[in-house]
BALUM-552775 format. One line per 10 residues: number of its first residue (from 1); their letters; for each residue y negated, x negated, z negated of C-alpha. Coordinates in Angstrom, 3 decimals. Layout:
NUM	a	Y:X:Z; ... .
END
This chain:
1	xxxxxxxxxx	-18.532:17.637:15.628; -17.209:19.247:18.888; -18.663:22.634:17.892; -18.162:24.506:21.259; -14.807:23.069:22.042; -13.435:24.144:18.572; -15.269:27.530:19.062; -13.464:28.053:22.582; -10.050:27.633:20.971; -10.822:30.154:18.305 .
11	xxxxxxxxxx	-12.344:32.428:20.975; -9.118:32.472:23.171; -6.727:32.507:20.222; -8.152:35.646:18.653; -8.768:37.081:22.133; -4.979:37.047:22.447; -4.755:38.760:19.027; -7.242:41.530:20.418; -4.857:42.303:23.141; -1.563:42.016:21.007 .
21	xxxxxxxxxx	-2.518:43.580:17.652; -4.192:46.720:18.694; -2.052:47.446:21.888; 1.197:45.833:21.707; 2.513:48.903:19.920; 1.308:51.065:22.608; 2.924:48.790:25.258; 6.231:49.118:23.283; 5.823:52.981:23.042; 5.406:53.109:26.730 .
31	xxxxxxxxxx	8.774:51.262:27.150; 10.365:53.992:25.266; 10.841:52.586:21.824; 10.682:54.629:18.640; 8.648:53.998:15.507; 11.474:52.036:13.683; 11.990:49.758:16.853; 8.211:49.255:17.105; 7.919:48.360:13.599; 10.831:46.021:13.840 .
41	xxxxxxxxxx	9.327:44.182:16.904; 5.912:43.911:15.464; 7.559:42.562:12.322; 9.279:39.911:14.410; 5.867:38.880:15.862; 4.652:38.226:12.179; 8.065:36.838:11.077; 7.791:33.685:13.237; 4.621:32.845:11.169; 7.034:32.376:8.289 .
51	xxxxxxxxxx	8.919:29.353:9.771; 6.739:27.991:12.705; 3.523:26.796:10.851; 5.803:25.098:8.271; 7.792:23.254:10.824; 4.671:22.222:12.655; 2.710:21.559:9.536; 5.301:19.170:8.339; 5.292:17.319:11.703; 1.371:17.339:11.573 .
61	xxxxxxxxxx	1.258:15.777:8.121; 3.871:13.099:8.896; 3.219:12.071:12.415; -0.542:12.754:12.592; -2.113:13.473:16.158; -2.270:17.278:15.449; -3.964:18.080:18.580; -0.950:16.780:20.581; 1.084:19.264:18.647; -1.402:22.079:19.307 .
71	xxxxxxxxxx	-1.299:21.398:22.998; 2.562:21.283:23.247; 2.846:24.475:21.257; 0.163:26.212:23.395; 1.797:25.219:26.625; 5.267:26.360:25.535; 3.785:29.730:24.460; 2.424:30.148:27.935; 5.808:29.292:29.661; 7.634:31.603:27.278 .
81	xxxxxxxxxx	5.382:34.612:27.570; 5.909:34.732:31.403; 9.452:35.933:30.714; 7.901:39.178:29.297; 7.239:40.341:32.799; 11.090:40.750:33.384; 12.387:41.143:29.994; 14.311:44.376:29.264; 15.679:46.313:26.400; 15.156:45.857:22.704 .
91	xxxxxxxxxx	17.016:42.569:22.349; 15.711:41.085:25.612; 12.155:41.854:24.464; 12.726:40.532:21.046; 14.118:37.146:22.363; 11.059:36.521:24.431; 8.714:37.627:21.415; 10.603:35.381:19.262; 10.194:32.389:21.373; 6.509:32.752:22.492 .
101	xxxxxxxxxx	5.252:33.754:19.050; 7.144:30.858:17.356; 5.021:28.419:19.381; 1.837:30.443:19.515; 1.822:30.600:15.708; 2.448:26.966:15.352; -1.097:26.060:16.832; -3.721:27.701:14.686; -2.883:26.246:11.072; -2.996:22.651:12.715 .
111	xxxxxxxxxx	-6.272:23.441:14.578; -7.632:24.614:11.059; -6.939:21.287:9.625; -8.631:19.491:12.554; -11.532:21.690:12.040; -11.925:21.010:8.357; -11.637:17.398:9.082; -14.444:17.565:11.415; -16.468:19.652:8.853; -16.016:17.118:6.296 .
121	xxxxxxxxxx	-18.232:18.095:3.133; -19.629:21.154:5.155; -16.444:23.086:4.651; -18.337:26.255:3.684; -19.709:26.243:7.298; -16.265:27.076:8.501; -17.030:30.821:9.073; -19.757:29.842:11.523; -16.972:28.318:13.806; -14.364:31.110:13.078 .
131	xxxxxxxxxx	-16.779:33.852:14.111; -16.252:32.952:17.865; -12.693:34.031:17.347; -14.042:37.429:16.199; -16.229:37.558:19.233; -13.215:36.921:21.439; -11.362:39.603:19.720; -14.137:42.197:20.113; -14.694:41.513:23.865; -10.778:41.770:24.576 .
141	xxxxxxxxxx	-10.184:44.888:22.423; -13.106:46.865:23.809; -12.617:46.018:27.616; -9.034:46.263:27.434; -9.106:49.481:25.663; -11.242:50.952:28.545; -9.022:49.429:31.206; -5.884:50.870:29.732; -7.127:54.368:30.305; -7.246:53.574:34.125 .
151	xxxxxxxxxx	-4.602:51.088:34.736; -1.849:51.777:32.168; -0.153:49.464:29.584; 1.257:47.004:32.043; -2.066:45.352:32.275; -1.719:44.163:28.684; 0.776:41.490:29.908; -1.625:39.899:32.317; -4.446:39.946:29.810; -2.316:38.192:27.059 .
161	xxxxxxxxxx	-1.101:35.557:29.608; -4.581:34.882:30.565; -5.565:34.306:26.873; -2.679:31.993:26.427; -3.718:29.932:29.348; -7.273:29.838:27.786; -5.859:28.648:24.519; -3.947:25.776:26.230; -7.026:24.748:28.364; -9.233:24.790:25.330 .
171	xxxxxxxxxx	-6.778:22.513:23.322; -7.088:19.916:26.281; -10.728:19.504:25.424; -10.350:18.736:21.757; -9.742:15.297:20.508; -7.990:14.426:17.140; -10.654:13.304:14.606; -10.534:10.082:12.980; -7.947:10.118:10.194; -9.134:10.518:6.656 .
181	xxxxxxxxxx	-7.873:8.147:3.964; -5.614:9.596:1.199; -3.697:8.154:-1.513; -0.287:6.778:-0.796; 0.762:7.637:-4.348; -0.062:11.260:-3.895; 2.530:13.488:-5.493; 4.870:15.838:-3.632; 3.760:19.218:-2.397; 5.982:20.931:-4.958 .
191	xxxxxxxxxx	3.894:19.544:-7.719; 0.961:21.303:-6.194; 2.940:24.619:-5.772; 4.031:24.598:-9.400; 0.514:25.366:-10.604; 0.418:29.026:-11.627; -2.988:29.776:-10.122; -1.712:28.657:-6.729; 1.570:30.718:-7.035; -0.612:33.659:-7.856 .
201	xxxxxxxxxx	-2.821:32.953:-4.823; 0.211:33.175:-2.499; 1.635:36.393:-4.154; -1.891:37.950:-3.720; -2.431:36.918:-0.035; 1.355:38.081:0.720; 0.621:41.632:-0.907; -2.787:41.797:1.056; -1.201:41.274:4.338; 1.750:43.476:3.582 .
211	xxxxxxxxxx	-0.714:46.360:3.075; -1.873:45.820:6.635; 1.390:46.707:8.019; 0.798:50.357:9.179; -2.662:49.221:10.415; -1.518:46.524:12.731; 1.598:48.323:13.844; 0.629:51.926:14.243; -3.227:52.301:13.954; -3.534:52.721:17.824 .
221	xxxxxxxxxx	-0.577:55.033:18.154; -1.926:57.012:15.229; -5.437:57.533:16.860; -3.857:58.399:20.132; -1.738:61.069:18.576; -4.918:62.480:17.138; -6.466:62.899:20.499; -8.623:59.688:20.721; -8.827:57.818:24.147; -7.704:54.242:24.504 .
231	xxxxxxxxxx	-11.396:53.325:25.140; -12.513:55.081:21.908; -9.635:53.243:20.090; -10.733:49.932:21.488; -14.382:50.536:20.334; -13.070:51.335:16.818; -11.220:48.029:16.710; -14.191:46.269:18.055; -16.483:47.817:15.413; -14.232:46.444:12.771 .
241	xxxxxxxxxx	-14.366:42.964:14.039; -18.107:43.108:14.711; -18.455:43.886:10.995; -16.212:40.858:10.320; -18.521:38.708:12.650; -21.765:39.596:10.641; -20.034:38.966:7.454; -18.993:35.573:8.723; -22.734:34.913:9.343; -23.457:35.422:5.667 .
251	xxxxxxxxxx	-20.182:33.974:4.262; -21.657:30.572:3.665; -24.291:32.045:1.324; -21.701:34.322:-0.426; -19.555:31.280:-1.280; -22.544:29.521:-2.871; -23.093:32.367:-5.375; -19.558:33.885:-5.841; -16.248:32.184:-6.628; -13.749:32.701:-3.798 .
261	xxxxxxxxxx	-11.168:34.151:-6.045; -13.405:36.977:-7.059; -14.340:37.572:-3.425; -10.333:37.946:-2.886; -10.161:40.658:-5.500; -13.208:42.769:-4.251; -11.720:42.421:-0.709; -8.512:43.884:-1.790; -10.004:46.792:-3.667; -11.883:47.692:-0.505 .
271	xxxxxxxxxx	-8.704:47.398:1.484; -7.141:50.054:-0.735; -10.045:52.398:-0.079; -9.879:51.675:3.507; -6.141:52.621:3.921; -6.825:55.771:2.089; -9.747:56.923:4.266; -7.526:56.138:7.433; -4.504:57.797:6.077; -6.064:61.097:5.083 .
281	xxxxxxxxxx	-9.219:61.601:7.446; -8.100:60.731:11.016; -9.888:63.721:12.361; -13.279:62.687:11.031; -14.771:60.070:13.363; -17.630:59.168:10.951; -15.024:58.386:8.172; -13.017:56.290:10.564; -16.118:54.382:11.523; -16.857:53.810:7.922 .
291	xxxxxxxxxx	-13.254:52.576:7.404; -13.629:50.179:10.282; -16.794:48.678:8.759; -14.599:47.759:5.712; -12.847:45.350:7.969; -15.705:42.900:7.085; -14.053:42.706:3.626; -10.316:43.340:4.281; -10.084:40.500:6.794; -13.596:38.858:7.080 .
301	xxxxxxxxxx	-14.358:37.916:3.489; -10.771:37.763:2.328; -9.700:35.306:4.993; -12.775:33.134:4.568; -12.208:33.001:0.766; -8.616:32.410:1.208; -9.070:29.483:3.711; -11.712:27.998:1.302; -9.262:28.163:-1.537; -6.469:26.520:0.603 .
311	xxxxxxxxxx	-8.773:23.780:1.495; -9.534:23.000:-2.184; -5.853:23.369:-3.371; -4.200:21.188:-0.843; -5.599:17.663:-0.231; -4.803:14.599:1.620; -1.452:14.530:3.407; -0.562:18.114:2.098; -3.424:19.624:4.034; -1.379:20.706:6.958 .
321	xxxxxxxxxx	1.421:22.242:5.167; -1.056:24.036:2.793; -2.608:25.895:5.780; 0.863:26.549:7.094; 1.990:27.993:3.834; -1.081:30.264:3.706; -0.303:31.483:7.243; 3.472:31.846:6.753; 3.374:33.594:3.385; 0.470:35.957:4.099 .
331	xxxxxxxxxx	0.244:36.797:7.853; 3.913:35.791:8.377; 6.058:37.106:5.529; 3.538:39.573:4.304; 2.811:40.878:7.762; 6.540:41.106:8.589; 7.482:43.036:5.564; 4.534:45.408:5.918; 5.340:45.949:9.655; 8.995:46.369:9.127 .
341	xxxxxxxxxx	8.690:48.750:6.184; 5.888:50.740:7.734; 8.076:51.530:10.647; 10.758:53.144:8.423; 8.104:54.961:6.252; 6.128:56.190:9.236; 9.235:57.892:10.846; 10.554:59.346:7.644; 7.363:59.863:5.298; 4.647:60.279:7.990 .
351	xxxxxxxxxx	1.229:58.507:8.246; -0.538:59.633:5.050; 2.286:58.495:2.754; 2.591:55.253:4.673; -1.221:54.440:4.275; -1.023:55.488:0.490; 1.760:53.011:-0.070; -0.453:50.337:1.857; -3.362:51.150:-0.582; -1.075:50.777:-3.639 .
361	xxxxxxxxxx	0.170:47.476:-2.466; -3.441:46.240:-1.925; -4.304:47.380:-5.386; -1.455:45.406:-6.829; -2.534:42.203:-4.888; -6.228:42.710:-6.467; -4.661:43.197:-9.937; -2.501:39.993:-9.541; -5.551:37.835:-8.206; -7.773:39.173:-10.994 .
371	xxxxxxxxx	-5.226:38.439:-13.754; -3.757:35.214:-12.698; -5.883:33.104:-10.284; -7.889:30.618:-12.188; -11.645:30.281:-11.241; -11.603:26.699:-12.561; -9.853:25.753:-9.181; -12.728:27.144:-7.166; -15.630:24.681:-6.982 .
END
């Protein structure tokens, strides 16, 4: 298995996220946009995940050669992002974001399929590869946070462009694994999707990511308004992802002793607690530190368990579209709805009530997963 080549892709992909997710809202604010516009543009970044992974997942499942798709998508993302340097106005920036994110969001689900094909019967070791993405996020979010205090928000564009180039170069080093045989009589993907447990899974992951809306769109702006420097904001983001990395190191053992669906439920309960802590205690640094440590659950254990379930739910020629559906319905549809709605709530209700709604959404997801996801699927 090409461990380091796969790891390098995860590193650069999530390093780009480490620049975009914490700081893109600050960049948009510096361009003069209000909360509703920022929420809408951040939602656009997520919304392309609804369509892109499914289009490319279908191509990957039918044409094979997934790494060719990843390379093409990564290259076009670089070329599209260059236009951000002279994009202007809401619609100009929205158009560029739509194009580059459509291709950027196409690459990861296909790479996930390649990774699991290389892992074979060692699928539970996925987290040991994925942790390098978290390392890339940490390094970027901390260093860029410090840099922003001295150089201003324009530097974000150069950092993201550099990471997109890194993604493309990493993709060139990864070969397609040998194809795995699957039954030519395998039923349609709609037969899989009709299973109540799988439908419940997708509802739960949608709600979980919708609850992340105010965090992804406004957390950095929120902290800056409470007097924190961009360097401190970067350290807080980095602490959360460091907790995620440490969780990934032990996730293999957790999945040996706990069903993945139960890990989802616990993760969502902790997410509700996290949003309430952030929403009501922004002036208490030690509470913010505690809330960031909970990122180990709200992203780390949740995502690892969800990927594990997707790998078991979708077999053979459905693997690519299974990963694509997870990306599009959770990070895509859930993230878009969460970011868009949080923009309106932030402007009209304020941060505390917005985070309270996020906590309520996470609780609904936990209840749904606990009640309707069948543990019999998780083996």
